[in-house]
C-alpha positions, 0 to 999 in steps of 0.5 A, spaced: 158 462 079 159 470 077 166 471 080 166 478 085 173 479 087 175 481 094 181 485 093 178 491 091 173 491 096 172 494 103 171 489 108 168 489 115 170 482 119 165 483 125 170 477 130 176 478 125 180 478 131 178 471 134 179 464 132 176 463 126 176 471 123 184 471 124 184 466 119 179 469 114 183 476 114 189 472 112 185 469 106 183 476 104 189 478 104 192 473 101 188 475 095 190 482 095 185 485 099 188 491 103 181 495 106 179 491 112 176 493 118 176 488 124 173 491 129 174 490 137 168 488 142 171 494 147 169 499 141 163 496 138 159 492 142 155 489 137 149 488 142 148 495 142 144 498 136 148 505 136 154 501 137 152 498 130 151 504 126 157 508 128 161 501 126 158 502 120 159 509 119 166 508 121 168 502 116 164 504 110 164 497 108 162 494 101 162 488 104 161 485 111 163 478 113 159 477 120 163 472 124 162 475 130 158 471 136 157 468 144 160 461 143 161 456 147 161 448 149 156 444 152 158 447 159 158 454 157 151 453 153 148 451 160 151 456 164 148 462 159 143 459 155 139 467 155 145 471 154 147 465 148 140 467 145 140 474 146 147 476 144 147 473 138 140 474 136 141 481 137 148 481 133 145 479 127 139 482 127 142 489 128 148 488 123 143 486 118 138 492 118 143 497 119 147 494 113 141 494 108 139 502 110 147 503 109 147 500 103 152 495 103 153 491 097 154 484 100 153 481 107 156 473 108 154 470 115 155 464 119 150 460 122 152 454 126 150 447 126 147 447 133 141 449 128 139 443 126 134 439 130 136 434 135 134 428 130 136 430 124 137 424 119 144 423 117 148 427 113 145 433 115 141 436 108 140 443 108 132 442 107 131 438 114 134 445 118 126 446 120 124 439 121 124 439 128 127 443 135 135 443 136 138 439 142 137 442 148 143 443 151 144 449 145 138 450 142 138 457 145 144 459 141 143 455 135 136 458 134 138 465 135 143 463 129 138 461 125 135 467 125 140 470 121 137 466 115 130 467 116 133 475 116 137 473 110 131 470 106 126 476 108 131 482 107 133 479 099 125 477 098 122 484 100 128 489 099 133 485 094 138 485 100 144 480 097 146 476 103 147 469 105 148 465 111 153 459 111 152 453 116 159 451 119 161 444 122 165 444 129 171 448 128 178 446 131 185 448 129 191 453 131 188 459 135 182 455 138 180 456 145 183 452 150 179 454 157 176 448 159 170 451 161 168 454 155 172 450 149 169 446 144 170 438 144 178 438 141 181 443 144 177 440 151 180 434 150 187 436 148 188 440 154 185 434 159 189 430 156 196 434 156 194 436 164 193 428 166 200 426 162 203 432 166 200 430 172 202 423 171 195 421 171 193 415 168 185 417 167 181 422 163 174 422 164 170 425 158 162 427 158 157 422 156 158 415 154 163 416 148 157 414 143 156 421 139 158 422 133 162 429 130 164 432 123 170 437 124 173 442 120 179 445 120 179 452 121 183 454 115 178 451 110 172 454 113 177 461 112 177 459 104 170 457 104 167 464 107 172 467 102 169 463 096 162 464 098 164 472 098 167 472 091 162 467 088 155 465 092 150 470 091 143 466 094 140 466 101 139 458 100 143 455 106 150 452 105 153 446 110 160 447 110 164 440 113 170 436 111 165 430 110 169 425 115 164 423 121 168 420 128 165 418 135 167 421 141 170 416 143 174 415 137 176 422 137 179 421 144 183 415 142 186 419 136 187 425 140 191 421 145 195 417 141 198 423 137 200 426 145 203 420 147 197 418 152 198 411 155 192 412 160 185 410 159 179 414 158 173 414 163 166 416 160 162 420 165 154 418 163 151 423 168 153 428 164 149 430 156 151 427 150 149 433 147 147 431 139 147 423 137 149 424 131 153 430 127 156 429 119 154 433 113 152 433 106 156 438 104 155 438 096 152 444 096 158 448 097 161 444 092 156 446 086 154 452 089 161 456 090 167 450 088 169 449 096 171 442 099 175 441 105 182 439 104 185 437 110 184 431 113 183 430 121 189 427 122 193 433 119 188 438 122 190 435 129 197 434 129 197 442 127 192 443 132 196 439 138 203 442 135 200 449 136 197 447 143 204 445 145 208 452 142 203 457 145 199 454 150 202 448 154 211 449 152 
């Protein structure tokens, strides 16, 4: 691994004011990086090609970290499949093309674990990415983000453009989105359970039957992985980012309930979709290629997330 320190680089972080992006910006600053440009969506709509041109003219980056995305949980994906496909596809396609044209030295982007086939053998290995269609409820989003990988590999082959695409598993942590209509499973469960406790209810309803499994990566660990890839990874092979810990939705709900002090019961709504049956990653390539290994356990990460929720969202 040849090191390319970020401290002296001009870095553009799309999505840098968001959940993951805010931690990536902190990691960059901790490494001495002072030239960081964080665009606001109100100023630069990355779905608009002219706005992307203007952004690169204004930022003049050496390095781009592309984190901006249109995201949400199962409900949001079901309600907005067309928007999630189009917006995510166009953001990535135009940004990579303009970065190549402008002579940007390197681009590192995040895709999504939703890009994997629905019935991928566990643990997910990068070689399985193309062996089937993604789980239906979030396939448009997953496929749009997977095009980042196609474009990265094509541009490296034809133009020698240096770009890499990382595939993080479900993220969670402080600053997450706790809105029940658009949030992912951990913040949604925290909010549902806390609301039940505050309302004196002894029952919380969870979508599906509780059997699907998921792997979760604490947001600060993911931010560290991204910066390590910026410094040490220069290839277009896809790389998984995860924690190596698989947990069922039922077990996760019990764990969050215990940490919150909830004494009620969980009821499963079998009429609602389960999503992908199992999700757990082989993360050996991240360790081998740029030295990343997650350091935050699920219990510690949940405690920090719940502390944030109590302090900032529901004091």
